[in-house]
N, CA, C and O of each residue as an XYZ file, in Angstrom:
672
protein
N    -183.936     28.461     38.695
C    -184.788     28.885     37.610
C    -184.665     27.871     36.462
O    -183.605     27.751     35.847
N    -185.740     27.155     36.183
C    -185.714     26.130     35.144
C    -185.742     26.760     33.757
O    -186.505     27.689     33.494
N    -184.894     26.233     32.877
C    -184.828     26.726     31.514
C    -185.363     25.679     30.555
O    -185.320     24.480     30.832
N    -185.873     26.153     29.408
C    -186.321     25.267     28.342
C    -185.446     25.501     27.119
O    -184.794     26.537     26.990
N    -185.444     24.516     26.224
C    -184.656     24.574     25.002
C    -185.535     25.142     23.895
O    -186.560     24.558     23.545
N    -185.130     26.275     23.350
C    -185.848     26.890     22.233
C    -185.456     26.179     20.942
O    -184.296     25.822     20.739
N    -186.451     25.980     20.070
C    -186.197     25.276     18.808
C    -186.929     25.978     17.671
O    -187.845     26.770     17.891
N    -186.497     25.665     16.438
C    -187.264     26.098     15.276
C    -188.234     24.966     14.922
O    -188.266     23.941     15.604
N    -189.016     25.145     13.868
C    -190.027     24.147     13.523
C    -189.438     22.829     13.045
O    -190.147     21.825     12.977
N    -188.150     22.817     12.714
C    -187.470     21.579     12.321
C    -186.789     20.916     13.523
O    -186.055     19.941     13.359
N    -187.027     21.436     14.717
C    -186.482     20.897     15.975
C    -184.989     21.140     16.138
O    -184.312     20.398     16.850
N    -184.469     22.179     15.480
C    -183.080     22.577     15.675
C    -183.007     23.516     16.863
O    -183.800     24.452     16.963
N    -182.064     23.279     17.767
C    -181.899     24.138     18.941
C    -181.438     25.523     18.514
O    -180.526     25.666     17.699
N    -182.095     26.559     19.088
C    -181.698     27.931     18.748
C    -181.413     28.762     19.999
O    -181.134     29.956     19.896
N    -181.480     28.140     21.181
C    -181.176     28.860     22.409
C    -181.897     28.263     23.601
O    -182.501     27.194     23.514
N    -181.821     28.973     24.716
C    -182.525     28.584     25.934
C    -183.210     29.818     26.519
O    -182.822     30.952     26.236
N    -184.217     29.583     27.326
C    -184.952     30.676     27.968
C    -185.562     30.146     29.259
O    -185.869     28.959     29.369
N    -185.732     31.018     30.218
C    -186.394     30.636     31.460
C    -187.800     30.165     31.123
O    -188.474     30.772     30.290
N    -188.251     29.091     31.759
C    -189.493     28.409     31.382
C    -190.716     29.327     31.407
O    -191.475     29.353     30.439
N    -190.918     30.062     32.467
C    -192.101     30.926     32.556
C    -192.051     32.034     31.503
O    -193.076     32.392     30.923
N    -190.857     32.574     31.258
C    -190.719     33.613     30.232
C    -191.093     33.056     28.858
O    -191.774     33.724     28.080
N    -190.648     31.836     28.563
C    -190.987     31.212     27.279
C    -192.494     31.037     27.146
O    -193.050     31.204     26.060
N    -193.155     30.700     28.253
C    -194.605     30.535     28.216
C    -195.343     31.878     28.185
O    -196.450     31.958     27.654
N    -194.754     32.911     28.737
C    -195.376     34.247     28.634
C    -195.285     34.784     27.215
O    -196.224     35.401     26.712
N    -194.138     34.543     26.568
C    -193.899     35.078     25.227
C    -194.396     34.165     24.117
O    -194.504     34.596     22.969
N    -194.700     32.919     24.435
C    -195.167     31.980     23.419
C    -194.087     31.532     22.456
O    -194.354     31.292     21.279
N    -192.855     31.420     22.962
C    -191.726     31.015     22.123
C    -191.721     29.492     21.977
O    -191.893     28.765     22.956
N    -191.522     29.021     20.750
C    -191.496     27.583     20.489
C    -190.337     26.932     21.235
O    -189.190     27.367     21.129
N    -190.657     25.877     21.994
C    -189.628     25.167     22.746
C    -189.927     23.676     22.768
O    -191.034     23.236     22.456
N    -188.911     22.913     23.145
C    -188.985     21.453     23.137
C    -189.681     20.955     24.398
O    -189.450     21.457     25.497
N    -190.539     19.957     24.210
C    -191.250     19.331     25.317
C    -191.382     17.843     25.012
O    -191.045     17.388     23.919
N    -191.880     17.092     25.999
C    -192.173     15.689     25.742
C    -193.416     15.277     26.514
O    -193.753     15.855     27.548
N    -194.079     14.273     25.988
C    -195.243     13.668     26.622
C    -195.065     12.164     26.590
O    -194.581     11.609     25.604
N    -195.460     11.503     27.675
C    -195.334     10.056     27.783
C    -196.714      9.454     27.973
O    -197.528      9.962     28.744
N    -196.966      8.366     27.261
C    -198.182      7.577     27.432
C    -197.786      6.138     27.725
O    -197.076      5.508     26.941
N    -198.249      5.622     28.858
C    -197.993      4.226     29.193
C    -199.270      3.422     29.009
O    -200.355      3.855     29.397
N    -199.124      2.251     28.414
C    -200.219      1.333     28.142
C    -199.981      0.038     28.906
O    -198.837     -0.318     29.189
N    -201.062     -0.669     29.240
C    -200.903     -1.991     29.835
C    -201.466     -3.057     28.898
O    -201.980     -2.739     27.825
N    -201.367     -4.311     29.303
C    -201.791     -5.431     28.455
C    -203.306     -5.546     28.340
O    -203.798     -6.340     27.537
N    -204.057     -4.775     29.121
C    -205.522     -4.802     29.071
C    -206.088     -3.781     28.087
O    -207.306     -3.639     27.972
N    -205.209     -3.067     27.375
C    -205.679     -2.039     26.446
C    -206.016     -0.739     27.149
O    -206.813      0.056     26.652
N    -205.409     -0.525     28.306
C    -205.674      0.681     29.088
C    -204.497      1.647     29.008
O    -203.361      1.253     28.746
N    -204.798      2.919     29.241
C    -203.810      3.986     29.257
C    -203.753      4.540     30.674
O    -204.788      4.749     31.306
N    -202.544      4.775     31.171
C    -202.362      5.385     32.489
C    -202.388      6.901     32.316
O    -201.507      7.468     31.669
N    -203.397      7.560     32.892
C    -203.473      9.019     32.814
C    -203.342      9.616     34.205
O    -203.609      8.956     35.209
N    -202.928     10.868     34.249
C    -202.784     11.564     35.519
C    -203.643     12.815     35.547
O    -203.928     13.430     34.519
N    -204.045     13.170     36.759
C    -204.720     14.451     36.990
C    -203.644     15.402     37.502
O    -202.988     15.135     38.509
N    -203.475     16.510     36.794
C    -202.416     17.458     37.151
C    -202.681     18.091     38.512
O    -203.826     18.355     38.879
N    -201.628     18.324     39.234
C    -201.722     18.941     40.559
C    -202.481     20.263     40.484
O    -202.404     20.981     39.487
N    -203.202     20.568     41.536
C    -203.912     21.847     41.613
C    -202.953     23.013     41.764
O    -203.359     24.169     41.648
N    -201.681     22.725     42.023
C    -200.651     23.764     42.175
C    -199.973     24.135     40.859
O    -199.160     25.059     40.837
N    -200.280     23.450     39.774
C    -199.652     23.754     38.479
C    -200.048     25.156     38.025
O    -201.156     25.614     38.306
N    -199.140     25.835     37.323
C    -199.400     27.217     36.915
C    -200.344     27.313     35.722
O    -200.830     28.402     35.416
N    -200.611     26.219     35.052
C    -201.685     26.180     34.050
C    -202.203     24.751     33.955
O    -201.502     23.798     34.299
N    -203.424     24.617     33.491
C    -204.072     23.314     33.310
C    -204.142     22.502     34.605
O    -204.169     21.272     34.577
N    -204.171     23.207     35.738
C    -204.242     22.533     37.039
C    -205.551     21.764     37.171
O    -206.615     22.253     36.792
N    -205.454     20.556     37.713
C    -206.635     19.746     37.974
C    -207.231     19.075     36.749
O    -208.287     18.448     36.842
N    -206.571     19.195     35.599
C    -207.077     18.543     34.388
C    -206.400     17.189     34.194
O    -205.262     16.981     34.617
N    -207.116     16.278     33.549
C    -206.563     14.970     33.214
C    -205.658     15.121     32.003
O    -205.922     15.919     31.103
N    -204.584     14.335     31.998
C    -203.614     14.414     30.912
C    -202.920     13.072     30.738
O    -203.266     12.086     31.388
N    -201.937     13.057     29.850
C    -201.165     11.845     29.608
C    -200.390     11.434     30.859
O    -200.385     12.159     31.854
N    -199.749     10.292     30.811
C    -199.072      9.728     31.977
C    -198.093     10.714     32.606
O    -198.020     10.822     33.830
N    -197.348     11.426     31.786
C    -196.315     12.346     32.281
C    -195.937     13.285     31.149
O    -195.950     12.893     29.982
N    -195.596     14.532     31.491
C    -195.091     15.454     30.480
C    -194.203     16.499     31.139
O    -194.343     16.804     32.323
N    -193.291     17.039     30.346
C    -192.385     18.058     30.875
C    -191.526     18.593     29.730
O    -191.885     18.497     28.556
N    -190.384     19.156     30.110
C    -189.414     19.716     29.173
C    -188.041     19.135     29.490
O    -187.691     18.976     30.660
N    -187.257     18.816     28.458
C    -185.873     18.423     28.732
C    -185.086     19.658     29.173
O    -185.352     20.772     28.722
N    -184.134     19.446     30.042
C    -183.248     20.526     30.459
C    -182.218     20.778     29.359
O    -181.948     19.883     28.558
N    -181.633     21.984     29.304
C    -180.578     22.217     28.321
C    -179.481     21.147     28.456
O    -179.079     20.813     29.570
N    -179.012     20.626     27.357
C    -177.950     19.613     27.279
C    -178.377     18.253     27.839
O    -177.523     17.415     28.128
N    -179.680     18.023     27.996
C    -180.175     16.730     28.479
C    -180.784     15.977     27.300
O    -181.541     16.558     26.522
N    -180.467     14.710     27.161
C    -181.073     13.919     26.095
C    -182.544     13.655     26.430
O    -182.947     13.691     27.593
N    -183.325     13.392     25.401
C    -184.729     13.061     25.625
C    -184.856     11.789     26.457
O    -185.737     11.698     27.312
N    -183.989     10.810     26.220
C    -184.042      9.567     26.990
C    -183.846      9.843     28.478
O    -184.584      9.319     29.312
N    -182.859     10.657     28.806
C    -182.610     11.006     30.208
C    -183.765     11.806     30.784
O    -184.197     11.555     31.909
N    -184.269     12.769     30.021
C    -185.363     13.635     30.490
C    -186.633     12.832     30.760
O    -187.278     13.018     31.792
N    -186.995     11.940     29.836
C    -188.228     11.173     30.019
C    -188.119     10.237     31.214
O    -189.073     10.102     31.980
N    -186.994      9.600     31.382
C    -186.806      8.709     32.532
C    -186.818      9.500     33.838
O    -187.405      9.062     34.828
N    -186.174     10.658     33.837
C    -186.110     11.503     35.041
C    -187.505     11.930     35.488
O    -187.858     11.778     36.658
N    -188.295     12.463     34.565
C    -189.616     12.988     34.938
C    -190.628     11.880     35.235
O    -191.469     12.041     36.118
N    -190.561     10.767     34.517
C    -191.470      9.658     34.800
C    -191.226      9.133     36.213
O    -192.172      8.802     36.928
N    -189.974      9.057     36.608
C    -189.626      8.623     37.965
C    -190.056      9.685     38.980
O    -190.622      9.351     40.021
N    -189.790     10.973     38.681
C    -190.101     12.066     39.607
C    -191.606     12.229     39.814
O    -192.054     12.392     40.949
N    -192.391     12.187     38.738
C    -193.836     12.433     38.849
C    -194.639     11.197     39.243
O    -195.534     11.268     40.086
N    -194.308     10.060     38.622
C    -195.143      8.872     38.773
C    -194.475      7.733     39.544
O    -195.106      6.709     39.809
N    -193.203      7.908     39.904
C    -192.497      6.859     40.638
C    -192.257      5.615     39.799
O    -192.140      4.514     40.337
N    -192.185      5.785     38.480
C    -192.005      4.658     37.562
C    -190.644      4.782     36.890
O    -190.354      5.784     36.236
N    -189.816      3.763     37.052
C    -188.490      3.739     36.445
C    -188.576      2.881     35.194
O    -188.555      1.652     35.270
N    -188.672      3.536     34.040
C    -188.954      2.821     32.802
C    -188.381      3.591     31.626
O    -188.462      4.818     31.576
N    -187.803      2.865     30.683
C    -187.356      3.477     29.430
C    -188.516      3.409     28.437
O    -189.121      2.352     28.257
N    -188.823      4.525     27.800
C    -189.919      4.588     26.837
C    -189.355      4.688     25.422
O    -188.158      4.904     25.230
N    -190.233      4.529     24.442
C    -189.831      4.577     23.039
C    -190.447      5.787     22.352
O    -191.611      6.117     22.576
N    -189.654      6.444     21.515
C    -190.147      7.585     20.746
C    -191.215      7.114     19.769
O    -191.043      6.097     19.097
N    -192.330      7.860     19.688
C    -193.416      7.524     18.765
C    -193.504      8.534     17.621
O    -193.462      8.152     16.452
N    -193.624      9.808     17.949
C    -193.741     10.857     16.936
C    -193.607     12.212     17.636
O    -193.498     12.277     18.860
N    -193.617     13.281     16.854
C    -193.609     14.620     17.441
C    -194.563     15.513     16.667
O    -194.862     15.279     15.496
N    -195.035     16.552     17.366
C    -195.957     17.497     16.744
C    -195.806     18.856     17.413
O    -195.296     18.957     18.529
N    -196.253     19.896     16.722
C    -196.209     21.260     17.254
C    -197.630     21.697     17.585
O    -198.561     21.459     16.814
N    -197.783     22.329     18.721
C    -199.083     22.909     19.058
C    -198.865     24.257     19.737
O    -197.797     24.547     20.277
N    -199.913     25.063     19.687
C    -199.896     26.379     20.321
C    -201.265     26.590     20.959
O    -202.298     26.403     20.316
N    -201.258     26.982     22.234
C    -202.520     27.204     22.950
C    -202.326     28.298     23.986
O    -201.296     28.356     24.657
N    -203.327     29.167     24.112
C    -203.308     30.189     25.155
C    -204.041     29.644     26.368
O    -205.211     29.271     26.283
N    -203.345     29.601     27.501
C    -203.866     29.011     28.735
C    -203.566     29.929     29.922
O    -202.401     30.125     30.269
N    -204.591     30.486     30.539
C    -204.407     31.319     31.743
C    -203.360     32.404     31.550
O    -202.446     32.524     32.365
N    -203.472     33.187     30.502
C    -202.541     34.277     30.192
C    -201.133     33.804     29.868
O    -200.200     34.607     29.854
N    -200.970     32.531     29.611
C    -199.696     31.976     29.160
C    -199.931     31.323     27.803
O    -201.060     30.998     27.437
N    -198.836     31.139     27.065
C    -198.938     30.526     25.751
C    -198.057     29.289     25.708
O    -196.835     29.373     25.825
N    -198.691     28.151     25.538
C    -197.966     26.901     25.334
C    -197.690     26.809     23.838
O    -198.619     26.672     23.041
N    -196.436     26.882     23.458
C    -196.039     26.738     22.057
C    -194.895     25.741     22.065
O    -193.734     26.096     22.273
N    -195.252     24.482     21.834
C    -194.278     23.425     22.063
C    -194.143     22.491     20.873
O    -195.107     22.199     20.165
N    -192.918     22.037     20.679
C    -192.639     20.929     19.784
C    -192.569     19.719     20.705
O    -191.560     19.475     21.367
N    -193.657     18.975     20.731
C    -193.860     17.910     21.712
C    -193.433     16.563     21.133
O    -193.968     16.108     20.123
N    -192.461     15.936     21.792
C    -191.990     14.596     21.437
C    -192.810     13.606     22.257
O    -192.802     13.657     23.487
N    -193.513     12.715     21.583
C    -194.370     11.750     22.274
C    -193.638     10.415     22.400
O    -193.109      9.875     21.428
N    -193.627      9.902     23.634
C    -192.995      8.623     23.942
C    -194.046      7.683     24.500
O    -194.973      8.109     25.189
N    -193.897      6.405     24.199
C    -194.843      5.396     24.670
C    -194.078      4.272     25.358
O    -192.884      4.073     25.131
N    -194.803      3.542     26.209
C    -194.194      2.405     26.882
C    -195.252      1.473     27.425
O    -196.435      1.810     27.481
N    -194.812      0.309     27.819
C    -195.682     -0.695     28.436
C    -195.367     -0.734     29.924
O    -194.204     -0.744     30.326
N    -196.420     -0.755     30.733
C    -196.255     -0.780     32.183
C    -197.409     -1.556     32.791
O    -198.570     -1.320     32.456
N    -197.098     -2.456     33.659
C    -198.098     -3.208     34.403
C    -197.853     -2.893     35.872
O    -196.808     -3.259     36.410
N    -198.764     -2.242     36.510
C    -198.538     -1.981     37.924
C    -199.226     -0.731     38.411
O    -200.137     -0.196     37.779
N    -198.757     -0.289     39.552
C    -199.339      0.856     40.240
C    -198.274      1.937     40.382
O    -197.186      1.670     40.894
N    -198.574      3.149     39.936
C    -197.589      4.224     40.117
C    -197.487      4.649     41.581
O    -198.391      4.405     42.380
N    -196.385      5.279     41.907
C    -196.163      5.849     43.228
C    -196.011      7.362     43.016
O    -194.897      7.875     42.902
N    -197.150      8.067     42.966
C    -197.148      9.455     42.504
C    -196.508     10.431     43.494
O    -196.508     10.223     44.707
N    -195.970     11.494     42.923
C    -195.450     12.626     43.675
C    -196.609     13.624     43.779
O    -196.981     14.239     42.779
N    -197.171     13.788     44.950
C    -198.366     14.623     45.118
C    -198.099     16.109     44.866
O    -199.050     16.881     44.738
N    -196.846     16.527     44.793
C    -196.544     17.906     44.408
C    -196.784     18.117     42.913
O    -197.016     19.242     42.468
N    -196.728     17.044     42.152
C    -196.855     17.106     40.695
C    -198.195     16.567     40.191
O    -198.719     17.029     39.178
N    -198.741     15.586     40.909
C    -199.881     14.817     40.415
C    -200.969     14.752     41.482
O    -200.691     14.421     42.635
N    -202.213     15.068     41.100
C    -203.332     15.035     42.046
C    -204.024     13.675     42.061
O    -204.703     13.343     43.033
N    -203.864     12.890     41.009
C    -204.496     11.584     40.942
C    -204.094     10.864     39.676
O    -203.430     11.435     38.811
N    -204.495      9.614     39.568
C    -204.175      8.811     38.396
C    -205.234      7.726     38.244
O    -205.955      7.397     39.186
N    -205.308      7.178     37.030
C    -206.187      6.034     36.800
C    -205.821      5.361     35.491
O    -205.286      5.984     34.574
N    -206.125      4.065     35.431
C    -206.041      3.315     34.190
C    -207.398      3.422     33.517
O    -208.426      3.193     34.155
N    -207.414      3.768     32.239
C    -208.662      3.903     31.495
C    -208.524      3.134     30.186
O    -207.526      3.268     29.478
N    -209.541      2.322     29.869
C    -209.514      1.600     28.601
C    -209.513      2.611     27.453
O    -210.177      3.645     27.517
N    -208.758      2.291     26.407
C    -208.561      3.203     25.284
C    -209.879      3.711     24.700
O    -210.026      4.911     24.466
N    -210.828      2.827     24.466
C    -212.103      3.240     23.870
C    -212.884      4.158     24.808
O    -213.502      5.125     24.361
N    -212.859      3.861     26.095
C    -213.541      4.709     27.084
C    -212.872      6.084     27.162
O    -213.551      7.103     27.286
N    -211.554      6.104     27.088
C    -210.825      7.372     27.134
C    -211.181      8.247     25.937
O    -211.406      9.447     26.097
N    -211.235      7.669     24.749
C    -211.625      8.433     23.564
C    -213.020      9.022     23.756
O    -213.261     10.172     23.390
N    -213.930      8.255     24.319
C    -215.286      8.724     24.576
C    -215.293      9.864     25.597
O    -215.992     10.860     25.408
N    -214.520      9.723     26.674
C    -214.462     10.766     27.706
C    -213.911     12.075     27.142
O    -214.425     13.150     27.452
N    -212.865     11.990     26.313
C    -212.276     13.195     25.721
C    -213.296     13.885     24.810
O    -213.354     15.113     24.749
N    -214.086     13.093     24.115
C    -215.094     13.651     23.205
C    -216.265     14.268     23.978
O    -216.741     15.342     23.611
N    -216.734     13.606     25.041
C    -217.933     14.067     25.752
C    -217.639     15.063     26.878
O    -218.521     15.829     27.266
N    -216.415     15.062     27.403
C    -216.045     15.978     28.487
C    -214.693     16.645     28.188
O    -213.760     16.518     28.980
N    -214.580     17.341     27.071
C    -213.276     17.889     26.665
C    -212.673     18.876     27.658
O    -211.450     19.010     27.718
N    -213.496     19.565     28.434
C    -212.970     20.544     29.394
C    -212.270     19.916     30.583
O    -211.678     20.628     31.394
N    -212.325     18.594     30.705
C    -211.652     17.900     31.806
C    -210.241     17.451     31.440
O    -209.547     16.859     32.267
N    -209.802     17.732     30.182
C    -208.512     17.253     29.692
C    -207.642     18.404     29.204
O    -208.152     19.433     28.760
N    -206.330     18.225     29.289
C    -205.397     19.256     28.828
C    -205.464     19.391     27.312
O    -205.812     18.449     26.600
N    -205.124     20.578     26.841
C    -205.147     20.881     25.406
C    -204.267     19.908     24.626
O    -204.709     19.333     23.631
N    -203.013     19.719     25.076
C    -202.082     18.890     24.327
C    -202.499     17.418     24.345
O    -202.254     16.696     23.379
N    -203.122     16.971     25.426
C    -203.574     15.585     25.475
C    -204.677     15.348     24.439
O    -204.710     14.306     23.784
N    -205.570     16.312     24.300
C    -206.617     16.182     23.284
C    -205.994     16.127     21.883
O    -206.463     15.383     21.023
N    -204.942     16.914     21.659
C    -204.252     16.872     20.362
C    -203.591     15.505     20.162
O    -203.616     14.957     19.060
N    -203.006     14.963     21.220
C    -202.377     13.642     21.127
C    -203.415     12.566     20.808
O    -203.134     11.640     20.046
N    -204.594     12.681     21.380
C    -205.642     11.682     21.178
C    -206.126     11.653     19.727
O    -206.742     10.676     19.300
N    -205.852     12.714     18.969
C    -206.215     12.740     17.554
C    -205.256     11.903     16.705
O    -205.541     11.610     15.544
N    -204.127     11.524     17.289
C    -203.116     10.746     16.560
C    -203.469      9.259     16.602
O    -204.466      8.870     17.209
N    -202.661      8.446     15.965
C    -202.909      7.005     15.874
C    -202.287      6.264     17.071
O    -201.518      5.319     16.890
N    -202.618      6.690     18.257
C    -202.024      6.084     19.453
C    -202.471      4.655     19.689
O    -201.787      3.904     20.384
N    -203.601      4.262     19.129
C    -204.055      2.882     19.309
C    -203.050      1.891     18.706
O    -203.059      0.714     19.066
N    -202.185      2.353     17.794
C    -201.160      1.496     17.222
C    -200.161      1.019     18.277
O    -199.444      0.043     18.056
N    -200.113      1.703     19.423
C    -199.134      1.375     20.458
C    -199.715      0.510     21.561
O    -199.004      0.133     22.493
N    -201.009      0.189     21.467
C    -201.638     -0.654     22.487
C    -201.042     -2.050     22.478
O    -201.448     -2.900     23.270
């Protein structure tokens, strides 16, 4: 049973809870999102597996998840990037934000730590986690999110509102 780290709005740890229970109750917990960029000005995005319990089949950032209790963000981001995308890479912290969204009778209420990195290559995806992937030029991605918002995850759309072009 996977647990998440509960936090207050200042990102102080206040406990742990089983992941699905935290999403049923809408309790604020720690999460992370990773965006990888290449030298062509493109962003690596993934299509979430159709087996995901929410936001299945939607396009999202390169990788996202939750750190395990007592796991550093550096360890968590490297672990999940390798597990989901087959990419062994250290990323850099960019910023964090809080969001809350009701999705399929669950509530995502997360303090999301955003990490960025540079990657040139082809991912080796875990098909249990990821249904597809593609490199998309930053300007085209902004246009797609604006014209087809229902094809993207809630948190990814929130991330796209930030100054991510600074990391290209």
